[in-house]
The first five atom37 places (N, CA, C, CB, O) and aatype in JSON, in Angstrom:
{
  "aatype": [12, 14, 7, 11, 18, 13, 9, 7, 3, 19, 19, 11, 12, 11, 11, 5, 8, 14, 4, 7, 2, 3, 6, 17, 6, 9, 16, 1, 16, 7, 0, 3, 13, 11, 9, 11, 4, 10, 11, 4, 7, 1, 9, 19, 12, 10, 14, 1, 15, 11, 13, 6, 11, 15, 19, 11, 11, 19, 10, 11, 15, 2, 0, 15, 9, 6, 2, 5, 6, 7],
  "atom_mask": [
    [1, 1, 1, 1, 1],
    [1, 1, 1, 1, 1],
    [1, 1, 1, 0, 1],
    [1, 1, 1, 1, 1],
    [1, 1, 1, 1, 1],
    [1, 1, 1, 1, 1],
    [1, 1, 1, 1, 1],
    [1, 1, 1, 0, 1],
    [1, 1, 1, 1, 1],
    [1, 1, 1, 1, 1],
    [1, 1, 1, 1, 1],
    [1, 1, 1, 1, 1],
    [1, 1, 1, 1, 1],
    [1, 1, 1, 1, 1],
    [1, 1, 1, 1, 1],
    [1, 1, 1, 1, 1],
    [1, 1, 1, 1, 1],
    [1, 1, 1, 1, 1],
    [1, 1, 1, 1, 1],
    [1, 1, 1, 0, 1],
    [1, 1, 1, 1, 1],
    [1, 1, 1, 1, 1],
    [1, 1, 1, 1, 1],
    [1, 1, 1, 1, 1],
    [1, 1, 1, 1, 1],
    [1, 1, 1, 1, 1],
    [1, 1, 1, 1, 1],
    [1, 1, 1, 1, 1],
    [1, 1, 1, 1, 1],
    [1, 1, 1, 0, 1],
    [1, 1, 1, 1, 1],
    [1, 1, 1, 1, 1],
    [1, 1, 1, 1, 1],
    [1, 1, 1, 1, 1],
    [1, 1, 1, 1, 1],
    [1, 1, 1, 1, 1],
    [1, 1, 1, 1, 1],
    [1, 1, 1, 1, 1],
    [1, 1, 1, 1, 1],
    [1, 1, 1, 1, 1],
    [1, 1, 1, 0, 1],
    [1, 1, 1, 1, 1],
    [1, 1, 1, 1, 1],
    [1, 1, 1, 1, 1],
    [1, 1, 1, 1, 1],
    [1, 1, 1, 1, 1],
    [1, 1, 1, 1, 1],
    [1, 1, 1, 1, 1],
    [1, 1, 1, 1, 1],
    [1, 1, 1, 1, 1],
    [1, 1, 1, 1, 1],
    [1, 1, 1, 1, 1],
    [1, 1, 1, 1, 1],
    [1, 1, 1, 1, 1],
    [1, 1, 1, 1, 1],
    [1, 1, 1, 1, 1],
    [1, 1, 1, 1, 1],
    [1, 1, 1, 1, 1],
    [1, 1, 1, 1, 1],
    [1, 1, 1, 1, 1],
    [1, 1, 1, 1, 1],
    [1, 1, 1, 1, 1],
    [1, 1, 1, 1, 1],
    [1, 1, 1, 1, 1],
    [1, 1, 1, 1, 1],
    [1, 1, 1, 1, 1],
    [1, 1, 1, 1, 1],
    [1, 1, 1, 1, 1],
    [1, 1, 1, 1, 1],
    [1, 1, 1, 0, 1]
  ],
  "atom_positions": [
    [[8.93, -17.91, -16.01], [7.88, -17.92, -15.24], [7.1, -16.39, -14.64], [8.38, -18.77, -14.2], [7.38, -15.69, -13.67]],
    [[6.12, -16.28, -15.62], [5.65, -15.16, -14.96], [4.93, -15.04, -13.26], [4.7, -14.77, -15.94], [4.42, -16.07, -12.82]],
    [[4.94, -13.91, -12.48], [4.61, -13.95, -11.39], [5.23, -14.47, -10.35], [0.0, 0.0, 0.0], [4.67, -14.72, -9.29]],
    [[6.56, -14.68, -10.61], [7.05, -15.51, -9.46], [7.49, -14.29, -8.52], [8.37, -16.66, -9.86], [7.53, -14.45, -7.3]],
    [[7.83, -12.97, -9.17], [8.46, -12.15, -7.9], [7.51, -10.73, -8.0], [10.43, -11.79, -8.1], [7.43, -10.21, -9.11]],
    [[6.94, -10.21, -7.11], [6.17, -9.5, -7.01], [7.02, -8.01, -6.29], [5.07, -10.27, -6.33], [8.11, -8.02, -5.72]],
    [[6.12, -6.8, -6.54], [6.69, -5.65, -6.15], [6.72, -5.76, -4.38], [5.79, -4.36, -6.83], [5.89, -6.53, -3.9]],
    [[7.63, -5.01, -3.43], [7.57, -5.45, -2.46], [7.82, -6.71, -1.5], [0.0, 0.0, 0.0], [7.61, -6.87, -0.3]],
    [[8.37, -7.58, -2.53], [9.37, -8.4, -2.22], [10.77, -8.27, -1.63], [9.48, -8.84, -3.1], [11.61, -7.49, -2.07]],
    [[10.97, -9.2, -0.47], [12.61, -9.15, 0.06], [12.95, -10.38, -0.54], [12.99, -9.14, 1.87], [12.27, -11.4, -0.57]],
    [[14.28, -10.15, -1.12], [15.1, -11.24, -1.73], [16.33, -11.23, -1.16], [15.25, -11.15, -3.18], [16.72, -10.16, -0.69]],
    [[17.15, -12.33, -1.1], [18.43, -12.69, -0.87], [19.52, -12.86, -2.05], [18.29, -13.82, -0.22], [19.71, -13.96, -2.56]],
    [[20.21, -11.76, -2.43], [21.15, -12.25, -3.41], [22.14, -12.8, -2.75], [21.65, -11.3, -4.32], [22.42, -12.63, -1.56]],
    [[22.89, -13.72, -3.85], [24.08, -14.57, -4.03], [25.09, -13.49, -3.79], [24.22, -15.37, -5.52], [25.54, -13.75, -2.68]],
    [[25.67, -12.42, -4.24], [26.66, -11.53, -3.88], [26.18, -10.49, -2.91], [27.19, -10.92, -5.05], [24.98, -10.25, -2.76]],
    [[27.06, -9.92, -2.31], [26.69, -8.76, -1.03], [26.99, -7.84, -1.97], [27.65, -8.62, 0.61], [27.81, -7.99, -2.88]],
    [[25.92, -6.28, -1.67], [26.47, -5.32, -1.95], [27.54, -4.66, -1.14], [25.64, -4.69, -2.15], [27.93, -4.99, -0.02]],
    [[28.05, -3.42, -2.11], [29.86, -2.87, -0.69], [29.27, -2.47, 0.38], [31.19, -1.15, -1.06], [29.95, -1.99, 1.28]],
    [[27.81, -2.6, 0.53], [27.56, -1.66, 1.94], [28.11, -3.12, 3.15], [25.26, -0.96, 2.17], [28.79, -2.99, 4.17]],
    [[27.7, -4.03, 2.74], [27.85, -5.7, 3.28], [26.44, -5.87, 3.31], [0.0, 0.0, 0.0], [26.29, -6.59, 4.31]],
    [[25.64, -5.72, 2.97], [24.2, -6.34, 3.15], [23.89, -7.16, 1.78], [22.97, -5.08, 3.43], [24.45, -6.89, 0.72]],
    [[22.77, -8.35, 1.97], [22.46, -9.14, 0.54], [21.28, -8.89, 0.5], [22.7, -10.7, 0.34], [20.69, -9.29, -0.51]],
    [[20.48, -8.15, 1.55], [18.62, -8.21, 1.48], [18.12, -7.13, 0.66], [17.77, -7.96, 3.07], [18.26, -5.92, 0.87]],
    [[17.52, -7.68, -0.29], [16.85, -6.53, -1.3], [15.46, -5.93, -0.87], [16.58, -7.19, -2.81], [15.12, -6.19, 0.28]],
    [[14.58, -5.11, -1.68], [13.39, -5.08, -1.25], [13.19, -4.76, -3.46], [12.94, -3.64, 0.42], [14.04, -4.29, -4.22]],
    [[11.92, -5.19, -3.77], [11.86, -5.44, -5.42], [11.1, -3.76, -5.54], [10.6, -7.21, -6.12], [10.3, -3.51, -4.64]],
    [[11.25, -3.0, -6.27], [10.08, -1.73, -6.27], [9.84, -1.78, -7.77], [10.65, 0.05, -5.66], [8.91, -1.08, -8.19]],
    [[10.51, -2.46, -8.6], [9.33, -2.5, -9.91], [9.82, -4.03, -10.84], [9.55, -0.68, -11.22], [10.93, -4.52, -10.61]],
    [[9.13, -4.5, -11.58], [9.32, -5.83, -12.23], [8.75, -5.56, -13.36], [8.76, -7.09, -11.58], [8.0, -4.6, -13.55]],
    [[9.16, -6.62, -14.41], [9.07, -6.54, -15.46], [10.07, -7.25, -16.48], [0.0, 0.0, 0.0], [10.52, -8.38, -16.25]],
    [[10.43, -6.47, -17.7], [11.87, -6.91, -18.42], [12.96, -6.65, -17.45], [12.25, -6.03, -19.84], [13.73, -7.57, -17.18]],
    [[13.1, -5.43, -16.87], [13.94, -5.03, -15.92], [13.62, -4.92, -14.8], [14.38, -4.13, -16.12], [12.5, -4.42, -14.77]],
    [[14.17, -5.21, -13.4], [14.02, -5.26, -11.9], [14.46, -4.22, -11.22], [14.62, -6.3, -11.34], [15.67, -4.05, -11.04]],
    [[13.4, -3.26, -10.7], [14.94, -2.18, -9.92], [14.4, -2.92, -8.17], [14.68, 0.64, -10.11], [13.31, -3.2, -7.67]],
    [[15.55, -2.98, -7.8], [15.59, -3.48, -6.44], [16.44, -2.39, -5.57], [16.26, -5.01, -6.42], [17.33, -1.61, -5.95]],
    [[15.82, -2.62, -4.17], [16.4, -1.21, -3.21], [17.47, -2.39, -2.4], [14.81, -0.1, -1.81], [17.47, -3.63, -2.39]],
    [[18.35, -1.36, -1.75], [19.35, -2.49, -0.79], [18.44, -2.06, 0.45], [21.46, -2.14, -0.56], [17.88, -0.97, 0.28]],
    [[18.29, -2.45, 1.16], [17.34, -2.31, 2.73], [18.45, -1.65, 3.66], [16.73, -4.11, 3.58], [18.02, -0.83, 4.47]],
    [[19.87, -1.91, 3.65], [20.87, -1.37, 4.38], [20.54, 0.42, 4.37], [22.39, -1.9, 3.66], [19.83, 1.24, 4.96]],
    [[21.48, 0.38, 3.37], [21.68, 1.68, 2.45], [21.04, 2.53, 1.42], [22.47, 1.5, 1.9], [21.34, 3.63, 0.96]],
    [[20.0, 1.66, 1.16], [18.89, 2.2, 0.49], [19.65, 2.66, -1.03], [0.0, 0.0, 0.0], [19.1, 3.7, -1.38]],
    [[20.42, 2.36, -1.78], [20.81, 1.96, -2.78], [20.08, 1.65, -3.91], [21.33, 1.22, -2.51], [19.77, 0.46, -3.95]],
    [[19.63, 2.41, -4.99], [18.85, 1.65, -6.09], [19.29, 0.76, -7.34], [18.18, 2.54, -6.63], [19.88, 1.48, -8.14]],
    [[19.21, -0.23, -7.66], [19.89, -0.92, -8.82], [18.94, -1.48, -9.89], [20.75, -2.07, -8.3], [18.23, -2.37, -9.41]],
    [[18.74, -1.27, -11.01], [18.23, -1.73, -12.26], [19.07, -2.69, -12.74], [18.05, -0.72, -13.22], [20.21, -2.56, -13.19]],
    [[18.13, -4.03, -12.54], [18.66, -5.31, -13.59], [17.89, -5.82, -14.45], [19.03, -6.49, -12.99], [16.67, -5.98, -14.35]],
    [[18.85, -6.21, -15.69], [17.36, -7.03, -16.67], [17.12, -8.35, -15.79], [17.81, -7.69, -18.75], [17.79, -8.86, -14.89]],
    [[15.98, -8.7, -16.39], [15.36, -9.92, -15.98], [16.23, -11.1, -15.73], [14.43, -10.27, -16.93], [16.54, -11.4, -14.58]],
    [[16.61, -11.71, -16.68], [17.65, -12.63, -16.84], [18.68, -12.59, -15.83], [18.21, -12.45, -18.06], [18.6, -13.54, -15.05]],
    [[19.62, -11.77, -15.6], [20.58, -11.57, -14.68], [19.87, -11.34, -12.71], [21.39, -10.1, -15.44], [20.63, -11.49, -11.76]],
    [[19.03, -11.14, -12.62], [17.91, -10.74, -11.59], [17.63, -12.36, -11.02], [16.33, -9.83, -12.43], [17.74, -12.84, -9.89]],
    [[17.38, -12.73, -11.79], [16.78, -14.1, -11.76], [17.91, -15.28, -11.67], [15.88, -14.29, -13.12], [17.64, -16.31, -11.05]],
    [[19.3, -15.1, -12.35], [20.1, -15.81, -11.8], [20.76, -15.68, -10.56], [20.74, -15.92, -12.48], [21.25, -16.54, -9.83]],
    [[20.67, -13.95, -10.42], [21.21, -13.56, -8.47], [20.38, -13.94, -7.56], [21.32, -11.89, -7.92], [20.9, -13.48, -6.55]],
    [[19.37, -14.51, -7.22], [18.63, -14.29, -6.6], [18.76, -15.57, -5.67], [17.55, -13.92, -7.3], [18.47, -16.59, -6.28]],
    [[19.11, -15.77, -4.42], [19.25, -17.06, -3.71], [17.87, -17.19, -3.42], [20.24, -17.13, -2.41], [17.25, -17.85, -4.25]],
    [[17.18, -16.72, -2.42], [15.91, -17.05, -2.06], [15.07, -15.74, -1.78], [15.97, -17.98, -0.87], [15.56, -14.63, -1.56]],
    [[13.57, -16.11, -1.83], [12.79, -15.12, -1.21], [12.53, -15.2, 0.05], [11.73, -15.0, -1.73], [12.01, -16.21, 0.53]],
    [[12.88, -14.05, 0.85], [12.72, -13.91, 2.32], [11.35, -13.47, 2.9], [13.68, -12.95, 2.77], [11.04, -13.63, 4.08]],
    [[10.52, -12.87, 1.89], [9.18, -12.04, 2.25], [8.55, -11.76, 1.18], [9.34, -10.75, 2.95], [8.8, -10.64, 0.74]],
    [[7.65, -12.51, 0.45], [6.97, -12.81, -0.06], [5.58, -11.54, -0.14], [6.94, -14.05, 0.44], [5.17, -11.41, 1.02]],
    [[4.89, -10.74, -0.97], [3.57, -10.08, -0.96], [2.87, -10.74, -2.19], [3.68, -8.41, -1.07], [2.31, -9.97, -2.97]],
    [[2.83, -12.46, -2.49], [2.5, -12.88, -3.28], [0.95, -12.97, -3.2], [3.2, -13.79, -3.41], [0.1, -12.89, -4.09]],
    [[0.86, -13.15, -1.94], [-1.0, -13.09, -1.4], [-1.65, -12.02, -1.44], [-1.36, -13.39, 0.06], [-2.85, -12.11, -1.72]],
    [[-1.12, -10.83, -1.19], [-1.6, -9.53, -1.25], [-1.59, -9.31, -2.81], [-0.7, -8.47, -0.37], [-2.73, -8.95, -3.11]],
    [[-0.98, -9.36, -3.64], [-1.06, -9.46, -5.26], [-1.96, -9.95, -5.46], [-0.17, -10.1, -6.04], [-2.89, -9.17, -5.7]],
    [[-2.26, -11.24, -5.49], [-3.62, -12.37, -5.68], [-4.9, -11.74, -5.08], [-3.39, -13.96, -4.76], [-5.98, -11.71, -5.67]],
    [[-4.68, -11.28, -3.99], [-6.04, -10.78, -3.62], [-6.75, -9.49, -4.23], [-5.97, -10.57, -2.26], [-7.93, -9.13, -4.19]],
    [[-5.37, -8.78, -4.93], [-6.09, -7.2, -5.17], [-6.17, -7.38, -6.95], [-4.8, -5.47, -4.48], [-6.72, -6.47, -7.56]],
    [[-5.75, -8.25, -7.53], [-5.77, -8.54, -8.84], [-6.88, -9.82, -9.58], [0.0, 0.0, 0.0], [-6.85, -10.04, -10.79]]
  ]
}
């Protein structure tokens, strides 16, 4: 489903990062996703399939902002 995740969204992942946080900000979308840990700032790249399986829920969405601009 294209357009489900947007740059700037904050998502909760199923597993915690070693720093103890499970909230991440999406900084890149496409075939690969780049996400940034909101606690320690670590940046991780994941293939779309793995990212979508790992997301538990979207905490903050920028969908309305993206739709207004595009």
